[in-house]
N, C-alpha and C positions, 0 to 999 in steps of 0.2 A: 508491328505488334508481334511479340514472341508467339511461337506456335501454340504453347500451352494456353496463353491468354485467349487466342482466337478460338481454340477448341472449346475452352470454357464458355466463351461468349455464345458459341453455337449451341451449347447445351443449356443456355439460359442463365448462367451464373453472371452476376453483376460485379462480384468481387474477386480479386485474385486470391489464391490459396493463402498467401501471406497475410493479406488484409482480413480474410475470414478467420485465420488463426488468431490474429491480434484482437479481433472483435470477440471471438470465443473466450479468449483469456480475460478480456475486460468484463464480459458477462459473468464468467466464473468467479472472478475476484469480487465483483459487485454483489453477487449472490452470497458470498461468504463473508461479507462485511457486516458488522453488527455494532450497535451502540450498547456498551456494557458499563457496569460500575467498575471502578478501579479495583475494588476488592476481588473481582472475578478474574483479573489478569495479573494481580500482584505477585503471584507465585512465579510467573514467567519472568518478571523483573528480578526476583530473587535468584533465579538461575542464570541471569545475564543475557536473556534472549529477547529483550524488548528494544525496539528502536522508536524514538519519538520523531514524529513528522510535524514540521512547522505548520501552523494554520494558514501560512501563505502558499502552501503547496496543496495539490489535489492528492489525497490519500491513495486513490486508485491509480493515478499516474505513477506515483512512487512505487507502489506494489508491482505494477506492470513492469517498470524499469528494472526492479530487482529480479523479478521472475525471468525476464528476458536477458539478464546479465548485461545490461547497458552500463558498463563500467564507467565511462566518461561522465555520463549524466549523474550517476550515483555518487561518484567521486566529487563532482561539483557541489552537490547538496551536502556532502560530508564536510567539505572544506568550508562552506559558508554556515555550517551548523544548522542548516534547515532540516537535516536528517542527522540524528546522533543516537548513540546508546542513551537510553533514558537516564538523565542525571539523577543522582540520589536526592538532591534538593527538590526536583520536580516530583519524584515518587513520594517523598515525604509530604509535600503539599497536596498531592492528589489523595493520599491516604487520609490526611487530616480532614478533608471534606468529602471523602468518598466520591470524587469527581466522576463524571460520566465521560467516557472516551469512546471514540470510534476505533474499531479493532479489525484487522485483517491479518491472516497468517500467510506468510510466504516462507515456508520452512527453510532454514531453522528459525527464522525471525517472526516475532509478533510485532506488527507495526501498529503504533498507537498515535492517535491525534485527538487532542482534547476537543470535546463538544463545546463550541462557543457559548451555547445556551446554559451550560452547567457552571459557568463562572459566577463567583459571588457578586 
């Protein structure tokens, strides 16, 4: 066991600093995630700052990977189009029905994922 971990254990910590940072980031992102109407985030689409996250992925996992600059993982999602700049056709459809989306900001991006309950 590394000296840092044994010292932390003696002090009563059950997580490594890295695990605690990861948990704190998850908690921060979770607290900043909201369900909003498309009309509330449409202006971010207009300035090219929105990324759409497939409903097959966990929005917080994607946000955390972007925040931590996990390039390999993010690149894999981009390649499979599970993560992409919000396509104009999708934006048009969301605007047509003022869809509800889950939203979290990882500057400079606004990550969006359609709320499955908002579909027609």
